[in-house]
C-alpha positions as CSV (number, residue, x, y, z in Angstrom):
1,M,-88.3,-35.9,-2.0
2,S,-88.1,-38.4,1.2
3,Q,-86.9,-36.5,4.5
4,I,-83.1,-38.1,6.5
5,N,-83.5,-38.5,9.5
6,V,-80.1,-37.9,10.6
7,T,-80.0,-39.3,14.1
8,E,-81.3,-43.1,12.4
9,I,-78.9,-42.8,9.7
10,F,-75.7,-41.6,11.8
11,A,-73.4,-44.4,12.3
12,S,-75.3,-47.0,10.6
13,H,-72.4,-48.6,9.1
14,V,-70.5,-48.3,12.2
15,F,-69.6,-50.9,14.6
16,N,-69.3,-48.8,17.3
17,D,-69.8,-48.3,21.0
18,A,-73.9,-49.5,21.0
19,V,-73.3,-51.7,18.5
20,M,-70.7,-53.8,20.6
21,K,-72.5,-53.1,23.6
22,E,-75.9,-54.7,21.8
23,R,-73.5,-58.1,20.8
24,L,-70.7,-58.3,22.9
25,S,-70.6,-59.3,26.4
26,K,-70.1,-57.4,29.2
27,E,-66.5,-58.5,30.1
28,V,-65.3,-58.8,26.2
29,Y,-66.9,-55.4,25.7
30,A,-65.2,-53.8,28.9
31,S,-61.6,-55.5,27.7
32,V,-62.6,-54.0,24.2
33,K,-62.8,-50.2,26.1
34,R,-59.8,-50.7,27.8
35,A,-58.0,-51.5,24.7
36,M,-59.3,-48.7,22.7
37,Q,-58.4,-46.2,26.1
38,G,-54.6,-47.8,25.6
39,G,-54.8,-50.5,28.4
40,A,-53.8,-54.3,28.1
41,A,-54.4,-55.5,24.7
42,L,-56.8,-58.0,23.7
43,S,-56.3,-61.3,25.1
44,V,-57.1,-64.3,22.2
45,K,-60.0,-65.0,23.7
46,D,-61.7,-62.2,23.6
47,A,-60.2,-60.9,20.3
48,K,-62.5,-64.6,18.7
49,V,-65.3,-63.2,20.1
50,V,-65.0,-60.3,18.8
51,A,-64.0,-61.4,15.1
52,E,-67.2,-63.5,15.1
53,A,-69.5,-60.3,16.3
54,M,-68.4,-58.1,13.8
55,K,-68.0,-60.4,11.0
56,N,-72.3,-61.2,11.7
57,W,-73.1,-57.6,11.8
58,A,-71.0,-56.8,8.8
59,I,-72.8,-59.2,6.5
60,E,-75.6,-58.8,7.6
61,K,-74.9,-54.8,6.8
62,G,-74.4,-56.8,3.5
63,A,-70.6,-57.2,3.7
64,T,-69.1,-59.9,1.2
65,H,-65.7,-59.3,2.2
66,F,-62.9,-57.6,5.0
67,T,-59.5,-55.4,4.5
68,H,-57.5,-54.0,6.4
69,W,-57.8,-50.0,5.8
70,F,-54.0,-48.4,6.1
71,Q,-52.6,-45.4,4.9
72,P,-49.1,-45.5,3.5
73,M,-46.7,-43.4,2.3
74,T,-48.8,-42.7,-0.5
75,G,-50.4,-40.1,0.5
76,I,-53.8,-42.0,0.0
77,T,-55.7,-45.1,1.6
78,A,-54.4,-48.6,0.7
79,E,-57.1,-51.6,1.0
80,K,-56.7,-55.6,-0.3
81,H,-60.2,-57.6,0.0
82,D,-60.5,-60.8,1.6
83,G,-63.4,-62.9,1.7
84,F,-65.7,-64.1,4.3
85,I,-65.6,-67.1,2.0
86,D,-64.6,-70.4,3.5
87,L,-64.4,-74.1,2.2
88,G,-67.0,-76.4,4.0
89,E,-67.6,-80.1,4.2
90,N,-67.9,-81.5,1.3
91,G,-67.3,-78.7,-1.1
92,T,-70.0,-76.0,0.8
93,A,-69.1,-72.7,1.5
94,I,-69.3,-71.1,4.9
95,T,-68.7,-67.8,6.0
96,K,-65.4,-67.5,9.3
97,F,-63.3,-64.8,9.8
98,S,-60.6,-65.4,12.6
99,E,-59.4,-63.6,15.5
100,K,-56.2,-63.7,13.9
101,S,-57.6,-62.0,10.1
102,L,-59.2,-59.2,12.9
103,V,-55.7,-58.4,14.7
104,R,-53.1,-58.7,12.0
105,G,-52.6,-58.6,8.1
106,E,-50.2,-59.1,5.5
107,S,-49.3,-57.0,2.9
108,D,-46.0,-56.7,0.5
109,A,-44.3,-53.9,2.1
110,S,-41.6,-53.3,-0.6
111,S,-44.5,-52.5,-3.2
112,F,-45.4,-49.1,-0.9
113,P,-42.7,-46.7,0.2
114,T,-40.4,-46.9,2.7
115,G,-37.3,-44.7,2.0
116,G,-34.9,-47.7,2.1
117,L,-36.1,-49.8,5.5
118,R,-37.2,-52.5,3.0
119,A,-35.3,-53.9,0.1
120,T,-37.1,-55.1,-2.6
121,F,-36.8,-58.3,-1.7
122,E,-37.4,-58.0,2.1
123,A,-41.2,-57.9,1.1
124,R,-43.1,-59.0,4.4
125,G,-45.0,-55.8,6.0
126,Y,-47.9,-56.2,8.7
127,T,-51.2,-54.3,9.3
128,V,-52.2,-54.4,12.7
129,W,-55.7,-53.2,14.1
130,D,-55.9,-50.1,15.4
131,P,-59.1,-50.6,18.3
132,T,-59.2,-47.1,18.9
133,S,-60.8,-46.3,15.5
134,Y,-64.2,-48.0,14.5
135,A,-64.3,-50.4,12.2
136,F,-67.1,-50.0,9.2
137,V,-68.9,-51.0,6.2
138,K,-68.1,-49.8,2.7
139,D,-69.2,-50.6,-0.6
140,G,-69.7,-54.0,0.3
141,S,-66.4,-54.7,2.6
142,L,-65.9,-54.3,6.6
143,Y,-62.9,-52.1,6.6
144,I,-61.2,-52.2,9.6
145,P,-58.8,-49.2,10.2
146,T,-55.1,-50.7,10.8
147,A,-51.2,-49.2,11.3
148,F,-48.8,-50.6,8.9
149,C,-45.3,-51.5,9.7
150,S,-42.7,-53.8,8.6
151,Y,-41.8,-57.3,9.3
152,G,-38.7,-55.7,11.8
153,G,-41.2,-53.0,13.3
154,E,-40.5,-49.8,11.9
155,A,-43.7,-47.7,10.7
156,L,-43.8,-47.4,6.7
157,D,-47.5,-45.5,7.3
158,K,-48.9,-42.2,9.1
159,K,-51.3,-43.9,11.3
160,T,-48.5,-45.3,13.2
161,P,-46.2,-41.9,14.9
162,L,-49.8,-40.6,15.1
163,L,-50.6,-42.5,17.2
164,R,-47.5,-42.9,19.3
165,S,-47.2,-39.0,19.7
166,M,-51.2,-39.3,21.1
167,E,-49.9,-41.8,23.8
168,S,-46.4,-39.3,24.8
169,L,-48.9,-36.1,24.5
170,N,-51.2,-38.1,27.2
171,K,-48.6,-38.8,29.4
172,E,-46.8,-35.3,29.9
173,A,-50.5,-33.7,29.7
174,M,-51.6,-35.9,33.0
175,R,-48.2,-34.8,34.5
176,I,-49.3,-31.4,34.4
177,L,-52.5,-31.7,35.1
178,K,-51.4,-34.0,39.1
179,L,-49.2,-30.6,39.4
180,F,-52.9,-28.7,39.8
181,G,-54.8,-31.3,42.1
182,D,-56.2,-33.1,39.3
183,T,-57.3,-36.7,40.2
184,T,-60.2,-37.4,38.4
185,T,-59.2,-37.2,34.8
186,K,-57.5,-40.4,33.5
187,R,-56.2,-40.1,30.3
188,V,-55.8,-36.6,27.5
189,L,-56.4,-36.9,24.1
190,P,-55.9,-34.1,21.4
191,T,-58.9,-33.4,19.2
192,V,-59.1,-32.4,15.5
193,G,-61.4,-30.7,12.9
194,A,-60.3,-30.5,9.9
195,E,-62.3,-28.0,7.5
196,Q,-61.9,-29.5,3.7
197,E,-61.5,-26.7,1.4
198,Y,-61.8,-28.6,-2.5
199,F,-63.6,-27.5,-6.2
200,L,-65.9,-29.3,-8.3
201,I,-66.4,-29.0,-11.8
202,D,-67.6,-30.6,-14.7
203,K,-66.5,-33.7,-15.9
204,S,-66.7,-32.9,-19.4
205,V,-64.5,-30.0,-19.3
206,Y,-61.9,-32.5,-16.3
207,E,-61.3,-35.1,-19.0
208,K,-60.5,-32.4,-21.9
209,R,-57.4,-31.2,-19.2
210,R,-54.5,-34.1,-19.2
211,D,-52.6,-31.0,-16.8
212,L,-56.0,-31.6,-14.6
213,I,-56.1,-35.9,-14.7
214,Y,-52.3,-36.2,-14.3
215,C,-51.4,-33.7,-11.9
216,G,-54.3,-31.8,-10.2
217,R,-53.9,-28.3,-11.3
218,T,-53.7,-26.7,-14.3
219,L,-50.6,-26.0,-15.9
220,F,-51.7,-23.5,-18.7
221,G,-54.1,-20.7,-18.8
222,A,-54.6,-17.5,-18.2
223,P,-57.0,-15.6,-15.9
224,A,-61.0,-16.0,-16.4
225,S,-62.9,-12.7,-17.4
226,K,-64.1,-13.0,-13.9
227,G,-63.0,-14.7,-10.8
228,Q,-63.7,-13.5,-7.3
229,E,-62.9,-10.1,-7.1
230,L,-66.9,-9.0,-6.6
231,D,-66.7,-11.5,-3.4
232,D,-70.4,-13.1,-4.6
233,H,-69.5,-17.0,-4.4
234,Y,-68.4,-16.8,-0.6
235,C,-71.7,-18.3,0.8
236,G,-73.6,-17.2,-1.5
237,A,-76.2,-19.2,-2.9
238,I,-75.8,-23.0,-3.4
239,K,-76.4,-24.3,-7.1
240,P,-78.6,-27.0,-7.5
241,R,-76.5,-29.6,-8.8
242,I,-74.1,-28.4,-5.8
243,A,-76.8,-28.6,-3.6
244,A,-77.7,-32.6,-4.9
245,F,-74.1,-33.7,-4.3
246,M,-73.8,-32.0,-0.8
247,K,-77.2,-33.5,0.3
248,E,-75.4,-37.0,-1.3
249,L,-71.9,-36.7,0.4
250,D,-73.5,-35.9,3.8
251,E,-75.4,-38.7,4.0
252,E,-72.6,-40.9,3.1
253,L,-70.5,-39.5,5.4
254,W,-72.7,-40.0,8.2
255,K,-73.4,-43.1,7.6
256,L,-69.6,-44.0,8.3
257,G,-69.6,-41.7,11.6
258,V,-68.5,-38.6,10.0
259,Y,-69.4,-35.8,11.6
260,A,-70.0,-33.6,8.6
261,K,-71.4,-30.7,9.9
262,T,-71.0,-27.1,7.9
263,K,-71.0,-26.9,4.0
264,H,-71.4,-23.4,2.0
265,N,-69.0,-21.7,-1.2
266,E,-65.9,-20.8,-0.7
267,V,-64.0,-17.4,-2.1
268,A,-63.4,-18.7,-5.2
269,P,-66.1,-20.1,-8.1
270,S,-66.3,-23.4,-8.4
271,Q,-65.4,-23.8,-4.7
272,H,-66.5,-25.6,-1.6
273,E,-65.4,-26.2,1.7
274,L,-67.2,-29.3,4.5
275,A,-66.4,-28.4,8.3
276,P,-66.6,-31.3,10.6
277,I,-67.3,-31.1,14.5
278,F,-64.4,-32.1,16.3
279,T,-63.4,-35.7,17.5
280,T,-59.7,-37.3,19.0
281,A,-57.1,-37.2,16.7
282,N,-57.0,-40.2,15.0
283,V,-60.8,-40.8,14.4
284,A,-60.2,-37.1,13.1
285,C,-57.4,-38.4,10.7
286,D,-59.6,-41.7,9.6
287,H,-62.9,-39.2,8.8
288,N,-60.9,-36.8,7.1
289,Q,-59.6,-39.8,4.7
290,L,-62.9,-40.7,4.0
291,T,-64.5,-37.8,3.3
292,M,-61.8,-36.7,0.7
293,E,-62.7,-40.8,-0.6
294,I,-66.4,-39.8,-0.7
295,M,-65.8,-36.8,-1.9
296,K,-64.2,-38.1,-5.6
297,V,-67.1,-40.9,-5.7
298,V,-70.3,-39.1,-5.3
299,A,-68.9,-36.2,-7.4
300,N,-68.7,-39.1,-9.9
301,R,-72.2,-39.8,-10.0
302,H,-73.2,-36.3,-10.4
303,G,-71.2,-36.1,-13.5
304,L,-68.9,-33.5,-11.8
305,V,-65.0,-33.8,-10.6
306,C,-63.8,-33.1,-6.8
307,L,-60.5,-31.3,-7.4
308,L,-58.2,-31.4,-4.0
309,H,-55.2,-29.8,-5.3
310,E,-53.9,-26.9,-3.2
311,K,-53.8,-24.5,-6.3
312,P,-55.9,-25.9,-9.3
313,F,-56.1,-22.7,-11.1
314,A,-53.4,-19.6,-10.7
315,S,-55.4,-16.8,-10.7
316,V,-57.9,-17.4,-7.9
317,S,-57.4,-18.9,-3.9
318,G,-56.4,-21.9,-3.7
319,S,-57.9,-24.5,-1.2
320,G,-56.2,-25.2,2.6
321,K,-57.5,-28.1,5.0
322,H,-57.7,-25.4,8.2
323,D,-56.8,-28.2,11.3
324,N,-58.7,-27.5,14.5
325,W,-56.4,-28.9,17.3
326,S,-57.2,-28.8,20.7
327,L,-56.7,-31.0,23.8
328,S,-59.6,-32.4,25.7
329,T,-59.6,-34.8,29.3
330,D,-62.1,-38.3,29.1
331,L,-64.6,-36.2,31.1
332,G,-65.0,-33.6,28.3
333,E,-63.0,-30.6,30.0
334,N,-61.3,-28.6,26.7
335,L,-57.7,-27.9,28.6
336,L,-57.7,-24.4,25.4
337,E,-61.1,-23.5,27.7
338,P,-59.9,-20.0,29.7
339,G,-61.9,-21.3,32.5
340,N,-64.1,-19.1,35.1
341,S,-61.8,-19.7,38.2
342,S,-58.3,-18.4,38.9
343,A,-57.4,-22.7,38.7
344,T,-58.3,-23.3,35.6
345,T,-57.5,-20.0,34.3
346,A,-53.8,-20.6,35.4
347,R,-54.1,-24.1,34.4
348,F,-55.2,-22.6,30.6
349,L,-52.1,-20.0,31.2
350,L,-49.9,-23.3,31.1
351,F,-50.8,-25.3,28.9
352,L,-51.7,-21.7,26.7
353,V,-47.7,-20.8,26.5
354,A,-46.2,-24.0,26.5
355,I,-48.3,-24.4,22.6
356,I,-46.4,-20.9,22.1
357,S,-42.9,-22.1,23.3
358,A,-43.0,-25.8,21.3
359,V,-44.4,-23.4,18.4
360,D,-41.3,-21.1,18.3
361,N,-38.2,-23.8,19.5
362,N,-40.3,-26.1,16.4
363,Q,-40.9,-23.6,13.3
364,D,-39.1,-26.1,10.8
365,L,-41.2,-29.4,11.8
366,L,-44.2,-27.5,11.5
367,R,-43.4,-26.0,8.2
368,L,-42.2,-29.1,6.6
369,S,-45.3,-30.8,8.2
370,V,-47.6,-28.9,5.6
371,A,-44.7,-29.1,2.9
372,S,-45.3,-30.6,-0.7
373,N,-45.3,-29.2,-4.5
374,S,-48.6,-28.6,-4.4
375,N,-49.2,-26.8,-1.3
376,D,-46.3,-24.9,-2.5
377,H,-48.7,-22.9,-4.6
378,R,-50.2,-22.1,-2.3
379,L,-48.4,-21.0,0.9
380,G,-47.8,-17.1,0.7
381,A,-50.5,-16.4,-2.0
382,S,-53.2,-14.1,-1.7
383,E,-55.3,-16.9,0.0
384,A,-53.0,-18.2,2.6
385,P,-50.5,-17.9,5.3
386,P,-46.8,-17.2,4.3
387,A,-44.2,-19.6,5.3
388,I,-42.8,-17.8,8.2
389,I,-44.5,-19.6,11.2
390,S,-46.4,-16.8,13.6
391,V,-48.7,-16.9,16.2
392,Y,-51.8,-15.1,16.5
393,L,-53.9,-14.4,20.1
394,G,-55.6,-11.7,19.7
395,E,-54.8,-8.1,21.2
396,N,-56.8,-9.1,25.3
397,L,-54.6,-12.5,25.7
398,E,-51.3,-10.8,24.3
399,G,-52.0,-8.1,26.6
400,I,-52.1,-10.7,29.2
401,L,-48.8,-12.3,28.7
402,S,-47.1,-9.1,28.7
403,G,-48.7,-8.0,31.4
404,I,-47.1,-11.9,33.4
405,E,-44.0,-11.3,31.9
406,N,-43.6,-7.8,33.1
407,G,-45.0,-8.7,36.3
408,T,-47.6,-6.0,36.3
409,I,-50.9,-9.0,37.3
410,S,-50.0,-10.2,40.6
411,E,-50.1,-13.7,41.9
412,Y,-51.5,-14.6,44.8
413,Y,-53.3,-18.3,45.8
414,N,-55.6,-18.7,49.0
415,K,-53.4,-20.4,51.4
416,K,-56.5,-22.4,52.9
417,D,-56.4,-24.2,49.6
418,P,-53.3,-24.9,47.6
419,S,-54.4,-26.3,45.0
420,E,-56.5,-23.2,43.9
421,I,-54.1,-20.9,42.3
422,K,-55.1,-17.5,41.6
423,L,-52.5,-14.9,39.6
424,G,-55.1,-12.3,39.9
425,I,-56.0,-11.5,36.5
426,S,-59.7,-10.1,37.3
427,L,-61.2,-9.8,33.3
428,L,-59.5,-13.1,31.8
429,P,-62.5,-15.3,33.9
430,S,-64.8,-13.6,32.3
431,F,-62.5,-14.3,29.2
432,A,-64.7,-14.8,25.8
433,N,-64.1,-17.4,23.5
434,D,-64.2,-14.7,20.5
435,S,-62.5,-11.7,22.9
436,A,-60.3,-10.8,19.5
437,D,-61.0,-10.5,15.9
438,R,-60.1,-13.7,13.6
439,N,-56.6,-13.0,11.6
440,R,-56.7,-15.2,8.2
441,T,-53.4,-14.5,7.4
442,S,-52.1,-16.2,10.5
443,P,-50.9,-19.7,10.2
444,I,-51.8,-20.5,14.0
445,A,-54.6,-18.4,15.7
446,F,-55.7,-19.2,19.2
447,T,-59.4,-19.3,18.1
448,G,-61.1,-19.3,21.5
449,N,-60.7,-22.8,22.8
450,K,-58.4,-24.4,20.2
451,F,-55.7,-23.5,18.1
452,E,-56.2,-23.4,14.1
453,F,-52.9,-24.3,11.6
454,R,-54.1,-22.3,8.7
455,M,-51.2,-23.7,6.5
456,V,-52.5,-27.6,6.2
457,G,-53.1,-28.2,2.8
458,S,-56.4,-29.1,1.2
459,S,-54.7,-32.7,-0.2
460,E,-52.7,-33.6,2.4
461,N,-53.3,-36.5,5.6
462,I,-53.6,-34.8,8.3
463,A,-51.7,-37.4,10.4
464,C,-48.3,-35.8,9.8
465,P,-49.3,-32.4,10.9
466,N,-50.9,-33.5,13.7
467,F,-48.4,-36.4,15.2
468,I,-45.9,-33.0,15.2
469,L,-48.3,-30.9,17.4
470,N,-48.3,-33.0,19.6
471,T,-45.4,-34.6,19.6
472,I,-43.7,-30.2,20.2
473,V,-46.3,-29.5,22.7
474,A,-45.5,-33.2,24.7
475,E,-42.2,-32.3,24.8
476,E,-42.9,-28.4,26.3
477,L,-45.5,-29.9,28.7
478,S,-42.6,-32.5,30.0
479,K,-40.0,-29.7,30.3
480,I,-42.8,-27.8,32.8
481,A,-43.4,-30.8,34.7
482,D,-39.6,-31.3,35.2
483,Q,-39.6,-27.4,36.5
484,L,-43.2,-27.7,38.7
485,E,-42.4,-31.3,39.8
486,G,-41.1,-31.7,43.6
487,V,-41.3,-27.4,44.1
488,K,-42.4,-26.3,47.8
489,D,-43.6,-23.0,46.4
490,F,-45.3,-24.1,43.4
491,N,-47.2,-21.0,42.1
492,S,-44.2,-18.8,42.3
493,K,-42.6,-21.2,40.3
494,L,-46.1,-21.4,37.9
495,N,-45.1,-17.7,37.6
496,S,-41.7,-17.5,36.7
497,V,-41.7,-20.6,34.1
498,L,-45.0,-18.7,33.0
499,Q,-42.8,-15.2,33.3
500,E,-39.5,-17.2,31.6
501,K,-41.1,-19.1,28.5
502,I,-43.1,-15.8,27.5
503,R,-39.8,-13.8,27.5
504,K,-37.8,-16.4,25.7
505,H,-41.0,-17.0,23.0
506,K,-43.1,-13.9,22.2
507,R,-41.1,-13.3,19.6
508,I,-43.6,-15.9,17.3
509,L,-46.5,-14.1,18.2
510,F,-47.8,-11.9,15.6
511,S,-50.8,-10.0,14.6
512,G,-50.7,-8.2,12.0
513,N,-50.7,-8.7,7.9
514,N,-48.7,-11.9,8.0
515,Y,-48.9,-11.2,3.8
516,S,-47.3,-7.9,4.0
517,G,-43.6,-7.3,3.1
518,A,-42.9,-5.2,6.3
519,W,-44.0,-8.5,8.2
520,Q,-41.3,-10.2,6.0
521,K,-38.4,-8.1,7.0
522,E,-39.5,-8.2,11.1
523,A,-39.8,-11.9,10.8
524,A,-36.4,-11.3,9.8
525,R,-35.3,-9.0,12.4
526,R,-37.1,-12.0,14.9
527,G,-34.7,-14.3,13.7
528,L,-37.8,-16.4,12.9
529,L,-37.2,-19.6,9.8
530,N,-38.9,-18.5,6.2
531,L,-38.8,-22.2,4.5
532,K,-40.2,-21.2,1.6
533,T,-40.1,-24.5,0.1
534,T,-40.8,-27.9,0.1
535,A,-36.6,-28.7,-1.0
536,V,-35.6,-26.0,1.7
537,A,-38.3,-27.2,4.2
538,L,-37.9,-31.6,4.0
539,P,-34.1,-31.7,4.8
540,K,-34.9,-29.9,8.9
541,F,-36.4,-33.2,9.4
542,T,-32.6,-35.4,9.9
543,D,-31.3,-32.2,11.8
544,A,-30.1,-33.7,15.3
545,K,-32.2,-32.2,17.7
546,N,-35.6,-32.9,15.8
547,I,-34.1,-36.8,15.6
548,A,-33.4,-36.5,19.6
549,L,-37.1,-35.0,20.1
550,F,-38.9,-37.7,18.3
551,K,-36.6,-40.2,19.7
552,K,-36.9,-38.6,23.3
553,H,-41.1,-39.3,22.8
554,K,-40.9,-42.2,21.1
555,V,-42.7,-41.5,17.8
556,L,-40.1,-42.7,15.2
557,T,-36.7,-43.7,15.4
558,T,-33.3,-42.4,13.7
559,N,-34.2,-44.7,10.9
560,E,-38.1,-44.2,10.3
561,I,-37.4,-40.0,10.3
562,K,-34.7,-40.9,7.8
563,S,-36.9,-42.7,5.7
564,R,-39.6,-40.7,6.0
565,L,-37.4,-38.0,4.9
566,E,-36.4,-39.8,1.4
567,V,-40.3,-41.8,0.7
568,L,-41.3,-37.3,0.9
569,L,-38.2,-35.8,-1.5
570,D,-39.0,-38.9,-3.6
571,N,-42.5,-37.5,-3.7
572,Y,-41.6,-33.7,-4.5
573,V,-39.5,-34.7,-7.5
574,K,-41.7,-37.4,-8.7
575,H,-44.6,-35.0,-8.9
576,V,-42.2,-32.2,-10.4
577,K,-41.5,-34.6,-12.9
578,I,-44.5,-35.8,-13.9
579,E,-45.8,-31.8,-14.1
580,A,-43.2,-31.5,-16.7
581,R,-43.7,-33.9,-18.8
582,T,-47.4,-33.2,-18.9
583,A,-46.2,-30.0,-19.8
584,I,-43.7,-30.5,-22.6
585,D,-46.3,-33.1,-24.3
586,M,-49.6,-31.0,-23.7
587,A,-47.3,-28.0,-25.4
588,R,-46.1,-30.2,-28.2
589,K,-49.0,-32.0,-29.1
590,Q,-52.0,-29.4,-28.5
591,I,-50.7,-25.7,-27.8
592,V,-48.0,-25.5,-30.8
593,P,-50.8,-27.6,-33.9
594,S,-53.2,-25.3,-32.4
595,L,-51.1,-22.0,-32.3
596,L,-49.7,-22.5,-35.7
597,G,-53.5,-23.7,-36.9
598,Y,-54.5,-20.0,-35.7
599,Q,-51.4,-18.2,-37.7
600,T,-51.9,-19.7,-40.8
601,F,-55.6,-18.7,-40.7
602,V,-54.7,-15.5,-39.5
603,I,-52.1,-14.6,-42.9
604,E,-54.8,-16.7,-45.0
605,A,-57.3,-13.9,-44.2
606,F,-54.6,-11.4,-44.7
607,M,-53.7,-12.6,-48.3
608,A,-57.3,-13.2,-49.0
609,K,-57.6,-9.2,-48.4
610,S,-54.5,-8.9,-50.3
611,R,-55.4,-9.7,-53.1
612,A,-58.8,-9.3,-53.5
613,G,-57.7,-5.6,-53.1
614,V,-59.1,-4.7,-50.3
615,P,-58.3,-0.7,-48.9
616,G,-56.7,-0.6,-45.8
617,K,-52.9,-1.1,-43.7
618,Y,-54.5,-4.1,-42.6
619,K,-53.2,-3.1,-39.2
620,L,-55.2,-5.8,-36.9
621,E,-53.7,-8.8,-39.6
622,E,-50.7,-7.5,-39.6
623,D,-49.9,-6.7,-35.3
624,L,-52.2,-9.9,-34.8
625,I,-48.9,-11.6,-36.7
626,K,-46.0,-10.0,-35.7
627,K,-47.5,-10.3,-31.9
628,L,-48.2,-14.1,-32.5
629,S,-44.5,-15.2,-34.2
630,K,-43.2,-13.6,-31.4
631,L,-44.8,-14.6,-29.0
632,S,-44.1,-18.6,-30.7
633,D,-40.6,-17.7,-31.1
634,L,-40.3,-17.5,-27.2
635,F,-42.8,-19.9,-26.5
636,H,-40.7,-22.3,-29.2
637,D,-37.4,-21.7,-26.9
638,K,-39.0,-21.5,-23.4
639,L,-40.6,-25.0,-24.3
640,E,-37.2,-26.6,-25.8
641,K,-35.1,-25.7,-22.3
642,L,-37.8,-27.4,-20.2
643,A,-37.4,-30.5,-22.1
644,K,-33.3,-29.6,-22.1
645,D,-33.4,-29.1,-18.1
646,L,-35.8,-32.7,-17.5
647,S,-33.3,-34.6,-19.7
648,E,-30.5,-32.9,-17.4
649,M,-31.3,-33.4,-14.7
650,E,-31.1,-37.3,-14.5
651,K,-27.3,-36.4,-13.7
652,H,-28.7,-35.9,-10.3
653,T,-27.9,-39.2,-8.4
654,A,-28.7,-37.8,-5.2
655,I,-32.5,-37.4,-4.1
656,K,-31.5,-34.1,-2.3
657,L,-29.6,-32.9,-5.4
658,K,-32.3,-33.9,-7.4
659,A,-34.9,-31.9,-5.3
660,D,-33.2,-28.7,-5.4
661,Y,-32.7,-29.1,-8.8
662,C,-36.0,-29.1,-9.0
663,E,-37.1,-26.0,-7.2
664,S,-34.3,-23.8,-8.7
665,V,-34.3,-25.1,-12.5
666,I,-37.1,-27.2,-13.0
667,I,-39.9,-25.1,-11.3
668,P,-39.0,-21.8,-12.8
669,S,-38.4,-23.5,-16.7
670,L,-42.0,-24.9,-16.2
671,N,-43.8,-21.4,-14.5
672,S,-41.7,-19.4,-17.7
673,L,-43.7,-21.7,-20.1
674,R,-46.5,-21.5,-18.4
675,A,-46.9,-17.5,-18.5
676,C,-45.4,-17.6,-22.2
677,Y,-48.8,-19.1,-22.8
678,D,-50.9,-17.0,-20.8
679,E,-49.7,-14.5,-22.9
680,I,-50.7,-16.0,-26.0
681,E,-54.1,-17.6,-24.8
682,P,-56.3,-14.2,-25.2
683,L,-54.7,-14.0,-28.3
684,L,-56.7,-17.4,-29.6
685,S,-59.7,-17.6,-30.7
686,E,-62.6,-19.6,-29.6
687,E,-62.4,-22.0,-32.3
688,F,-58.7,-23.2,-32.1
689,K,-58.1,-23.0,-28.3
690,P,-55.6,-26.4,-27.7
691,F,-58.5,-26.8,-24.7
692,P,-61.0,-25.7,-22.0
693,N,-59.6,-22.2,-20.6
694,Y,-60.4,-20.8,-17.1
695,D,-64.1,-19.4,-18.1
696,D,-65.2,-23.1,-19.5
697,I,-63.7,-24.8,-16.2
698,L,-64.6,-22.3,-13.7
699,Y,-68.3,-22.0,-14.6
700,S,-68.4,-25.4,-15.9
701,V,-71.2,-26.4,-13.3
702,K,-74.8,-24.5,-14.5
């Protein structure tokens, strides 16, 4: 087996900083770096040089085409490929890639979800180069990461609000750093590491399950004989076939500059995880989209199928995508590190309290940022946080905040050096990153130098939860800066601000078991929101306070917010309808024939014994016939009800009413039909199974 040199292949297909340094003049390289850092846009002259260098490099890597790679509101990426080929003299072929082709492309905006922002006849949409995310070569094309907007400049994608939110967060965080006398930091960036959970099953069983093909999850299926109750799969030995997949996946990701680092078996049978190294939020988002795409491609090469649905199997743990979020300066300093001096300690506490306040003030936005039909099946289950937002800090850190609130930790500072603020917290400078145990039930947990947002679904584009995190934290930092700027006694005011914030928002802190019924009651007593479903959570997007928030920070306009709500509700409704139609189709064409066939088989066995005069009461056959007859009649009734409910849904025209109907009628009807089949399935003999069951699927990879 050939050895892989990671450092040699890493980013070998990426037009990154090292490549630009080598291929661009110092002046043009400096211009590109300024553009990447939010400075002046590239001049036409410089863009032309970059385009030529990028084209030549891509052709050397085997590229014949280029594409503007963007992230529309479909939830996946989109691309349209154009060849470098152009017409030369006398019918010859030449290669050409202009600065215009690099900077801006055009696509049919009306062919993507717009939520009413664009009429069908208003088709023009633009893809605009995002220089903060490196271009790369994949499958013979140069991929150029881009934003996607309408002719009028409205955001039609996931990337644009993320980039806008990063600008706002940088602005407000820099205000805070200046208050602490920081004159060297030029930029503050959110950093993200998204742990990706997924299932791998054999392609042969996948192809026999219409629900997996059309819906990404099983709509029917009794629990397997062996699930995850023995806890023997988590971090267990990786099967050779899975190891081969993981090896190739790592190599493909490394070539594209994705920092794939950790791989292991997850809790459920056939479930696994990949975790990357942290990078800036925008790049992390692009990398996670690439990761999900390449997982599917590599799995196919190994005769496998990668399932990214949040809950593909009802009786075992589903898949999340823990979004690890932090703040770093351009000098590489993590602002969520507790620090080893009184000044960094005070700064850490300010950022910590700002984030806690942001979470409490915006529970609705954080909940809707992870809302989807697929994630509704996971949130609140035994492996995921509930729909109630709370923050876990650990006993030590909560105790420190309590001490500040109650005034039991005195504040003082060295008057000879006003920039050095001491809060008199003797234990915090030596505060270890892991001074508290992890709380796997918490939606948002502080884990030493970052916050882990554990509610994000495995199939979700992480741009949405991260642009919301960025924006709400920017808002809290803005409020705090307004209170602290220009005050005479900065230290005293800082202490009072911290006390006020802790007192007002400590209700969001919870260190116990988020799965417990007691927490549900306690959360209600505290006045915390419990937005249990997508249909309930999404409409909060257009609440007046949320529109004002996004407008203030120039992340989304009123029309963009309304359009996104329309798209998200429409997406929810369509997914539920697809599931209902698929369930009806499977029931009528697969389950009912199998059930009738097995009943006939049992009846014929009973009659054969009776005709032969075999002694006995035939209790086995009689009991089985009675059970099957009763359940088949019930299944028929529930099937007809689901079909009728689905038909009745078309009477509703408003998308919000359709979403409410899906939640209150279609989904319960679908669940009821499934529950009935799941009682039937264990009664069927092997040869009468309508499709592979959970035993077949979860243990399909040998």
